[in-house]
N, C-alpha and C positions, 0 to 999 in steps of 0.2 A: 429502492433499489431491492428491497425485499420481495417486491411484486415481480420483478425482472427476475430474481432467483428462483421464485416457484414457478414462473414460465419456463424457465432454464431448465429445472429439475425435471418439468414435464415434457422437456424436448420440443417446446414450443417457441423456438429461439426468434420467430418473427414479433410475436407480441412482447419478448423480452428486451429487444433492442430500445424501442422507445422509453421503456422504463428506465434502462440503465442512462440514455441520454437526459431523460429528466433529472435523474440523480446527481449526473454529473453539473447538471444546470446549476445545481444547488451548493455542489461541492466538486469541484475540479480535482481536487487532491484525493479523492476516494480511489486507493490504489486497487482495491477489489473491484470496483464497477469497471475500471479501465480492462482489467483482466477478463472479467465476464463478458463485457461488450465485445473483445476483442475475440473471445470464443464463440459468442452468438454470431459474431461475423463470419467467422470459420465456416460453422455449422450451415449457413445460409449463402456460402458461396462468393462472400465479399472480402477476397483475400487482401485487396489493397487496405480497405478500412481496417481489418484485422490486423494486420501488420503495423498500421499507424499506431492503433489502441495497444498493442503490445508491447511496442517501443516506448509508450508514455508510460505504462504498467512497469517496465525494466527500470526506466530511469526513476520513477517516483520510488520503488522499491530500493534502489540503492542509496538514494539521497535518506531514505527511512533508515536503513542499516547503518550510514555511516553516521547519521545523528545517534542512532543507540551506542554504535561504538565511541563517540564522542562523551556522552553521557556516562558511560561505564569508565572511561579514561578519568573524567573528572571526579567521580565517585572513589575510584581507586587513590587519587591524588588526595582527596579529603581524607580518606580514612588514613594514609600514610601520613600525612601532614598532622593529624590529630594523634597518632600514634606516637610520633616524633615530640610532639609538644607533651604528652603525657609522660613520655619517660623522661623528657628533661626537667619538669617540674617536680619528680620524684628524688631528686637528687639533693 
């Protein structure tokens, strides 16, 4: 993926595309790779492929944000239950 980023930074999107595809072969859950691949497709005129990759990016990003929200809620619940236990044991 880093090589794809290097090519993209140099506006060499044609060479970036296979590098992003290779990264996604190893890990299809790389959110940034889907986004950058979509952007590379936009720059090379492949609008349908770009749209597909950006849809995957949006779905994976939403899943990631939902997981973060779930973890935060679990942490808040844990902290609340610990505070409740501490106050109850001091009586």
